[in-house]
N, C-alpha and C positions, 0 to 999 in steps of 0.2 A: 503492499501499499503506498504510496507516495506521504513522502514527511506531512506536507500541509494537509493532507485530509486529515490525518491523526490527529494533528493537531486541532481541527476544527471538532473531533470526536471529543477531545480529553475536556475542550473550552463548552461543549454543550453539554457534558455530564458533571460539568461545574456549575453551568445554570440551573440544571433540572434540580438541584441540592439546596438553591437559594442561599442567599446570604448568609442564615445561618445556620450553614451544616446538616439542614435536617434529610437524613435520608429513610423514608419510604421501610427499605428493607434493616433497618436497623434497630430496632426499639431506645437503644439509649438516647438517639439525636434529636428523640419526639421531642416539639416544645412542650415547658411546662405548663402541665395542667392538663394534655390534650390524653386522651386513653388512660385515663388514671383511673383504671379500673382493676384496683387490686383486689377489693371485698369483694364478698358473695351480693348476690342479688335480692334487691330487697325491693318486696310490694308493698303494696298499701293492704291492709285489712278491709275487706266488703263487708264488712259489721261495724267492725267499730273505726277503722278509719288506722290504726296503728302501721308502723313496720313488723312486716314477717319475712321472712327469710322466703325466697319461693319455691324452695325445695316442703317448703311445710306443709303438713297435713291441718293444722290445727294452727289457731293466733295464740300466743302465750297470754296474751293479754285479757281477752275476751274468750276463749277456750269454746271459741265456734269453730267447725270444720267451715276451714276454705273454698270448697267444693261437696258439692254432692256424690260423688266420684270416691271421696275421702271418708265419709259419712259410712260406721257400720251399720252393715244390714243387718234389719230385723231380726231377729233369732226365730225360729221356725221350730227347733227341733222337738221346744215342749209339745208344742200341739202333734206333731208327727208322734210322739210316746204317746199321747192318746189315743189316740183315732188305731196305733195298734195294739195300747191294753182292749180299746174296744173292740177290736177285731179279731181277739183272740176270745175272749169272753164270749161274742156272737158264735165262733165257732165252737167254744167249748160247750155251748147252751143247746147248738145242734144238734151234738157228739152225746152229750146225756141225756135230750129228748127224745133222739132219734134209737137207740139203743135200749 
């Protein structure tokens, strides 16, 4: 490559970093305050408005669940137990009554 073109490429490269030497590939050269995202993501609680970690299921302040998907389902195991006992009693009565 001729010397003139090499010099122009180097000048273009220096211009793209700007006067302050900002290099988009090097976080160390980012301007102060830009991309200062060291902490965890915090969102407002939809119930009380206080800050909550984005990955939380419940708000630590009001103890409400942040979404319906996070809410525990109602336990139906008690209902199934009662139905099973009633079914066994029905079968037992049928056996005793028929025999």
